[in-house]
N, CA and C atoms as an extended XYZ file, in Angstrom:
348
Properties=species:S:1:pos:R:3:atomname:S:1:resname:S:1:resid:I:1 pbc="F F F"
N       173.144       -4.379       88.800 N   MET     1
C       173.189       -5.818       88.979 CA  MET     1
C       173.457       -6.098       90.453 C   MET     1
N       172.739       -7.060       90.986 N   THR     2
C       172.967       -7.412       92.397 CA  THR     2
C       174.214       -8.235       92.567 C   THR     2
N       174.751       -8.231       93.764 N   ARG     3
C       175.978       -8.964       94.057 CA  ARG     3
C       175.788      -10.450       93.796 C   ARG     3
N       174.636      -11.015       94.165 N   SER     4
C       174.429      -12.451       93.933 CA  SER     4
C       174.359      -12.764       92.428 C   SER     4
N       173.805      -11.867       91.641 N   ARG     5
C       173.733      -12.072       90.180 CA  ARG     5
C       175.143      -12.053       89.581 C   ARG     5
N       176.003      -11.184       90.095 N   ALA     6
C       177.360      -11.056       89.571 CA  ALA     6
C       178.230      -12.258       89.932 C   ALA     6
N       177.737      -13.155       90.771 N   GLN     7
C       178.505      -14.335       91.159 CA  GLN     7
C       178.078      -15.584       90.390 C   GLN     7
N       177.136      -15.436       89.494 N   GLN     8
C       176.673      -16.585       88.704 CA  GLN     8
C       177.621      -16.842       87.553 C   GLN     8
N       177.843      -18.136       87.199 N   PRO     9
C       178.858      -18.492       86.211 CA  PRO     9
C       178.623      -17.920       84.802 C   PRO     9
N       177.382      -17.634       84.420 N   GLU    10
C       177.127      -17.173       83.051 CA  GLU    10
C       177.297      -15.656       82.897 C   GLU    10
N       177.711      -14.972       83.965 N   VAL    11
C       177.905      -13.532       83.912 CA  VAL    11
C       179.246      -13.222       83.259 C   VAL    11
N       179.314      -12.112       82.553 N   CYS    12
C       180.564      -11.647       81.950 CA  CYS    12
C       181.667      -11.584       82.993 C   CYS    12
N       182.870      -11.988       82.628 N   GLY    13
C       183.994      -11.970       83.552 CA  GLY    13
C       184.334      -10.598       84.071 C   GLY    13
N       184.183       -9.584       83.224 N   VAL    14
C       184.468       -8.223       83.654 CA  VAL    14
C       183.473       -7.804       84.734 C   VAL    14
N       182.224       -8.176       84.568 N   THR    15
C       181.197       -7.866       85.575 CA  THR    15
C       181.537       -8.536       86.905 C   THR    15
N       181.971       -9.790       86.853 N   ALA    16
C       182.344      -10.506       88.069 CA  ALA    16
C       183.538       -9.846       88.744 C   ALA    16
N       184.477       -9.350       87.965 N   ALA    17
C       185.641       -8.670       88.522 CA  ALA    17
C       185.252       -7.335       89.138 C   ALA    17
N       184.433       -6.583       88.435 N   ILE    18
C       184.022       -5.262       88.934 CA  ILE    18
C       183.218       -5.428       90.230 C   ILE    18
N       182.510       -6.506       90.355 N   ASP    19
C       181.729       -6.766       91.566 CA  ASP    19
C       182.592       -6.723       92.825 C   ASP    19
N       183.815       -7.218       92.745 N   VAL    20
C       184.668       -7.252       93.946 CA  VAL    20
C       185.430       -5.961       94.177 C   VAL    20
N       185.473       -5.057       93.206 N   ILE    21
C       186.158       -3.777       93.401 CA  ILE    21
C       185.172       -2.608       93.379 C   ILE    21
N       183.899       -2.925       93.319 N   ASP    22
C       182.873       -1.891       93.277 CA  ASP    22
C       182.886       -1.092       94.580 C   ASP    22
N       182.750        0.183       94.460 N   GLY    23
C       182.724        1.053       95.628 CA  GLY    23
C       183.830        2.083       95.519 C   GLY    23
N       183.744        3.073       96.350 N   LYS    24
C       184.651        4.209       96.281 CA  LYS    24
C       186.071        3.882       96.758 C   LYS    24
N       186.232        2.954       97.699 N   TRP    25
C       187.510        2.783       98.381 CA  TRP    25
C       188.288        1.522       98.064 C   TRP    25
N       187.666        0.519       97.488 N   LYS    26
C       188.327       -0.774       97.346 CA  LYS    26
C       189.560       -0.734       96.447 C   LYS    26
N       189.499       -0.011       95.342 N   THR    27
C       190.688        0.037       94.484 CA  THR    27
C       191.817        0.778       95.176 C   THR    27
N       191.500        1.821       95.926 N   ALA    28
C       192.538        2.545       96.679 CA  ALA    28
C       193.146        1.650       97.755 C   ALA    28
N       192.307        0.853       98.401 N   LEU    29
C       192.812       -0.081       99.416 CA  LEU    29
C       193.708       -1.143       98.790 C   LEU    29
N       193.312       -1.657       97.637 N   LEU    30
C       194.166       -2.609       96.929 CA  LEU    30
C       195.522       -1.983       96.617 C   LEU    30
N       195.497       -0.758       96.120 N   TRP    31
C       196.724       -0.052       95.764 CA  TRP    31
C       197.633        0.133       96.982 C   TRP    31
N       197.048        0.534       98.109 N   LEU    32
C       197.849        0.724       99.320 CA  LEU    32
C       198.419       -0.594       99.841 C   LEU    32
N       197.636       -1.645       99.778 N   LEU    33
C       198.087       -2.938      100.304 CA  LEU    33
C       199.114       -3.611       99.409 C   LEU    33
N       199.274       -3.113       98.166 N   GLU    34
C       200.317       -3.658       97.294 CA  GLU    34
C       201.696       -3.483       97.905 C   GLU    34
N       201.875       -2.427       98.676 N   SER    35
C       203.204       -2.129       99.242 CA  SER    35
C       203.486       -2.920      100.519 C   SER    35
N       202.517       -3.713      100.981 N   GLY    36
C       202.751       -4.540      102.142 CA  GLY    36
C       201.636       -4.430      103.155 C   GLY    36
N       201.709       -5.276      104.201 N   PRO    37
C       200.677       -5.282      105.231 CA  PRO    37
C       200.529       -3.929      105.899 C   PRO    37
N       199.297       -3.621      106.267 N   SER    38
C       199.011       -2.338      106.928 CA  SER    38
C       197.975       -2.543      108.015 C   SER    38
N       198.082       -1.685      109.022 N   ARG    39
C       197.066       -1.666      110.070 CA  ARG    39
C       195.924       -0.773      109.595 C   ARG    39
N       194.711       -1.001      110.107 N   PRO    40
C       193.569       -0.184      109.673 CA  PRO    40
C       193.783        1.305      109.879 C   PRO    40
N       194.396        1.696      110.971 N   GLY    41
C       194.644        3.117      111.216 CA  GLY    41
C       195.562        3.739      110.181 C   GLY    41
N       196.551        2.969      109.747 N   GLU    42
C       197.446        3.464      108.695 CA  GLU    42
C       196.688        3.699      107.395 C   GLU    42
N       195.806        2.744      107.074 N   LEU    43
C       195.013        2.882      105.847 CA  LEU    43
C       194.111        4.115      105.914 C   LEU    43
N       193.486        4.332      107.067 N   ARG    44
C       192.598        5.495      107.211 CA  ARG    44
C       193.364        6.801      107.078 C   ARG    44
N       194.567        6.871      107.642 N   ARG    45
C       195.361        8.107      107.553 CA  ARG    45
C       195.756        8.405      106.108 C   ARG    45
N       195.956        7.362      105.330 N   LYS    46
C       196.379        7.564      103.943 CA  LYS    46
C       195.200        7.864      103.014 C   LYS    46
N       193.980        7.664      103.507 N   LEU    47
C       192.786        7.909      102.693 CA  LEU    47
C       191.837        8.861      103.422 C   LEU    47
N       192.132       10.159      103.384 N   PRO    48
C       191.277       11.139      104.057 CA  PRO    48
C       189.839       11.012      103.549 C   PRO    48
N       188.907       11.094      104.470 N   GLY    49
C       187.498       10.993      104.109 CA  GLY    49
C       186.927        9.594      104.290 C   GLY    49
N       187.794        8.625      104.506 N   LEU    50
C       187.343        7.241      104.722 CA  LEU    50
C       187.036        7.049      106.195 C   LEU    50
N       185.794        6.741      106.510 N   SER    51
C       185.425        6.540      107.916 CA  SER    51
C       185.811        5.143      108.373 C   SER    51
N       185.914        4.977      109.664 N   GLU    52
C       186.266        3.679      110.236 CA  GLU    52
C       185.214        2.618      109.861 C   GLU    52
N       183.972        3.005      109.895 N   LYS    53
C       182.879        2.077      109.569 CA  LYS    53
C       182.996        1.585      108.113 C   LYS    53
N       183.200        2.500      107.198 N   VAL    54
C       183.277        2.138      105.782 CA  VAL    54
C       184.548        1.334      105.518 C   VAL    54
N       185.654        1.700      106.174 N   LEU    55
C       186.891        0.936      106.033 CA  LEU    55
C       186.686       -0.504      106.489 C   LEU    55
N       186.095       -0.673      107.656 N   THR    56
C       185.832       -2.012      108.180 CA  THR    56
C       184.959       -2.817      107.237 C   THR    56
N       183.907       -2.193      106.731 N   GLN    57
C       182.991       -2.865      105.803 CA  GLN    57
C       183.721       -3.273      104.529 C   GLN    57
N       184.511       -2.365      103.953 N   ALA    58
C       185.218       -2.682      102.706 CA  ALA    58
C       186.230       -3.813      102.930 C   ALA    58
N       186.975       -3.751      104.029 N   LEU    59
C       187.972       -4.788      104.297 CA  LEU    59
C       187.304       -6.134      104.546 C   LEU    59
N       186.166       -6.138      105.224 N   ARG    60
C       185.446       -7.411      105.440 CA  ARG    60
C       184.959       -7.996      104.122 C   ARG    60
N       184.436       -7.148      103.243 N   GLU    61
C       183.991       -7.632      101.931 CA  GLU    61
C       185.164       -8.153      101.120 C   GLU    61
N       186.281       -7.438      101.167 N   MET    62
C       187.476       -7.868      100.432 CA  MET    62
C       188.024       -9.183      101.005 C   MET    62
N       187.927       -9.345      102.306 N   GLU    63
C       188.343      -10.596      102.941 CA  GLU    63
C       187.417      -11.735      102.518 C   GLU    63
N       186.111      -11.481      102.494 N   ALA    64
C       185.145      -12.495      102.079 CA  ALA    64
C       185.340      -12.887      100.616 C   ALA    64
N       185.806      -11.952       99.795 N   ASP    65
C       186.065      -12.218       98.393 CA  ASP    65
C       187.442      -12.843       98.141 C   ASP    65
N       188.197      -13.028       99.230 N   GLY    66
C       189.504      -13.678       99.111 CA  GLY    66
C       190.629      -12.767       98.643 C   GLY    66
N       190.408      -11.446       98.723 N   LEU    67
C       191.423      -10.495       98.252 CA  LEU    67
C       192.430      -10.101       99.324 C   LEU    67
N       191.962      -10.033      100.563 N   VAL    68
C       192.845       -9.648      101.659 CA  VAL    68
C       192.823      -10.696      102.756 C   VAL    68
N       193.925      -10.715      103.494 N   HIS    69
C       194.067      -11.597      104.655 CA  HIS    69
C       194.107      -10.720      105.897 C   HIS    69
N       193.355      -11.095      106.892 N   ARG    70
C       193.305      -10.366      108.161 CA  ARG    70
C       194.040      -11.191      109.201 C   ARG    70
N       195.024      -10.565      109.820 N   GLU    71
C       195.817      -11.257      110.844 CA  GLU    71
C       195.718      -10.464      112.141 C   GLU    71
N       195.257      -11.122      113.203 N   VAL    72
C       195.130      -10.459      114.495 CA  VAL    72
C       196.200      -11.021      115.421 C   VAL    72
N       197.025      -10.109      115.933 N   HIS    73
C       198.080      -10.492      116.885 CA  HIS    73
C       197.521      -10.316      118.292 C   HIS    73
N       197.684      -11.324      119.110 N   ASP    74
C       197.114      -11.346      120.460 CA  ASP    74
C       198.014      -10.583      121.440 C   ASP    74
N       198.055       -9.278      121.267 N   VAL    75
C       198.763       -8.401      122.187 CA  VAL    75
C       197.780       -7.317      122.611 C   VAL    75
N       198.132       -6.609      123.669 N   LEU    76
C       197.268       -5.524      124.096 CA  LEU    76
C       197.924       -4.199      123.780 C   LEU    76
N       197.279       -3.274      123.113 N   PRO    77
C       195.999       -3.481      122.438 CA  PRO    77
C       196.161       -4.419      121.246 C   PRO    77
N       195.022       -4.997      120.831 N   LEU    78
C       195.062       -5.915      119.694 CA  LEU    78
C       195.687       -5.246      118.487 C   LEU    78
N       196.494       -5.995      117.781 N   LYS    79
C       197.138       -5.477      116.575 CA  LYS    79
C       196.601       -6.272      115.392 C   LYS    79
N       195.937       -5.581      114.483 N   THR    80
C       195.374       -6.219      113.295 CA  THR    80
C       196.128       -5.726      112.070 C   THR    80
N       196.524       -6.661      111.239 N   LEU    81
C       197.197       -6.340      109.991 CA  LEU    81
C       196.416       -6.909      108.822 C   LEU    81
N       196.334       -6.122      107.767 N   TYR    82
C       195.686       -6.585      106.530 CA  TYR    82
C       196.765       -6.654      105.449 C   TYR    82
N       196.692       -7.710      104.643 N   SER    83
C       197.625       -7.873      103.528 CA  SER    83
C       196.882       -8.486      102.355 C   SER    83
N       197.440       -8.334      101.166 N   LEU    84
C       196.854       -8.934       99.988 CA  LEU    84
C       197.124      -10.422       99.980 C   LEU    84
N       196.137      -11.184       99.564 N   THR    85
C       196.339      -12.616       99.313 CA  THR    85
C       196.907      -12.775       97.912 C   THR    85
N       197.282      -13.977       97.555 N   GLY    86
C       197.722      -14.235       96.186 CA  GLY    86
C       196.649      -13.852       95.175 C   GLY    86
N       195.396      -14.137       95.514 N   PHE    87
C       194.263      -13.812       94.655 CA  PHE    87
C       194.129      -12.293       94.516 C   PHE    87
N       194.344      -11.578       95.620 N   GLY    88
C       194.287      -10.120       95.599 CA  GLY    88
C       195.414       -9.536       94.760 C   GLY    88
N       196.596      -10.143       94.822 N   ARG    89
C       197.726       -9.686       93.986 CA  ARG    89
C       197.431       -9.930       92.512 C   ARG    89
N       196.779      -11.055       92.215 N   GLU    90
C       196.390      -11.328       90.816 CA  GLU    90
C       195.472      -10.224       90.314 C   GLU    90
N       194.499       -9.848       91.130 N   LEU    91
C       193.563       -8.781       90.743 CA  LEU    91
C       194.314       -7.473       90.556 C   LEU    91
N       195.203       -7.176       91.472 N   SER    92
C       195.984       -5.947       91.385 CA  SER    92
C       196.802       -5.932       90.094 C   SER    92
N       197.420       -7.041       89.763 N   ASP    93
C       198.190       -7.142       88.508 CA  ASP    93
C       197.275       -6.972       87.292 C   ASP    93
N       196.082       -7.539       87.380 N   ALA    94
C       195.147       -7.423       86.267 CA  ALA    94
C       194.649       -5.986       86.070 C   ALA    94
N       194.589       -5.242       87.178 N   LEU    95
C       194.122       -3.857       87.103 CA  LEU    95
C       195.205       -2.879       86.643 C   LEU    95
N       196.458       -3.299       86.665 N   ALA    96
C       197.565       -2.394       86.287 CA  ALA    96
C       197.378       -1.796       84.893 C   ALA    96
N       197.052       -2.595       83.852 N   PRO    97
C       196.845       -1.973       82.531 CA  PRO    97
C       195.654       -0.999       82.521 C   PRO    97
N       194.636       -1.282       83.295 N   LEU    98
C       193.499       -0.367       83.389 CA  LEU    98
C       193.942        0.945       84.049 C   LEU    98
N       194.781        0.845       85.065 N   SER    99
C       195.325        2.032       85.708 CA  SER    99
C       196.144        2.862       84.724 C   SER    99
N       196.975        2.185       83.928 N   ASP   100
C       197.769        2.885       82.916 CA  ASP   100
C       196.862        3.626       81.932 C   ASP   100
N       195.796        2.974       81.494 N   TRP   101
C       194.840        3.581       80.579 CA  TRP   101
C       194.203        4.803       81.247 C   TRP   101
N       193.846        4.678       82.529 N   GLY   102
C       193.246        5.801       83.235 CA  GLY   102
C       194.170        6.996       83.316 C   GLY   102
N       195.461        6.752       83.540 N   HIS   103
C       196.424        7.858       83.574 CA  HIS   103
C       196.548        8.524       82.211 C   HIS   103
N       196.545        7.720       81.156 N   ARG   104
C       196.581        8.314       79.799 CA  ARG   104
C       195.334        9.141       79.533 C   ARG   104
N       194.193        8.675       80.001 N   ARG   105
C       192.951        9.438       79.842 CA  ARG   105
C       193.048       10.774       80.563 C   ARG   105
N       193.569       10.756       81.779 N   LEU   106
C       193.712       11.994       82.530 CA  LEU   106
C       194.653       12.965       81.840 C   LEU   106
N       195.712       12.452       81.255 N   GLU   107
C       196.641       13.305       80.498 CA  GLU   107
C       195.939       13.931       79.302 C   GLU   107
N       195.117       13.168       78.602 N   ARG   108
C       194.369       13.694       77.463 CA  ARG   108
C       193.413       14.789       77.909 C   ARG   108
N       192.748       14.574       79.030 N   LEU   109
C       191.827       15.593       79.550 CA  LEU   109
C       192.582       16.864       79.910 C   LEU   109
N       193.728       16.722       80.523 N   THR   110
C       194.561       17.883       80.885 CA  THR   110
C       194.998       18.624       79.637 C   THR   110
N       195.451       17.864       78.634 N   ASP   111
C       195.898       18.472       77.366 CA  ASP   111
C       194.751       19.200       76.691 C   ASP   111
N       193.564       18.607       76.714 N   ALA   112
C       192.396       19.234       76.085 CA  ALA   112
C       192.034       20.529       76.802 C   ALA   112
N       192.127       20.549       78.127 N   ARG   113
C       191.820       21.769       78.877 CA  ARG   113
C       192.836       22.855       78.587 C   ARG   113
N       194.105       22.432       78.460 N   SER   114
C       195.171       23.405       78.189 CA  SER   114
C       195.035       24.027       76.790 C   SER   114
N       194.544       23.235       75.847 N   ALA   115
C       194.378       23.707       74.483 CA  ALA   115
C       193.184       24.651       74.342 C   ALA   115
N       192.269       24.604       75.280 N   SER   116
C       191.064       25.442       75.207 CA  SER   116
C       191.327       26.878       75.531 C   SER   116
């Protein structure tokens, strides 16, 4: 489904929600930003394998979707901080039960491997 299709009112709510967290890094970024504002470099260090380009793209999309707030402090060098908006916190809270389910699934998979 295209991004524009997922923004139409008659689309399933779950599809509309998944549209804003789609991608490899967005849920991890949401999780990291739950603990407070972070600079882009801090986020990259905590997520090995995430390139600066992909981080910038994901944060811009999340900002456009109203999930994160970008604050630039006018000092040299420029200091940029990203934080969750109220809307982003709502999404994070909504994803918590899904995260719990995912952990239970991983435990089941581990138990099944151990039993084999």
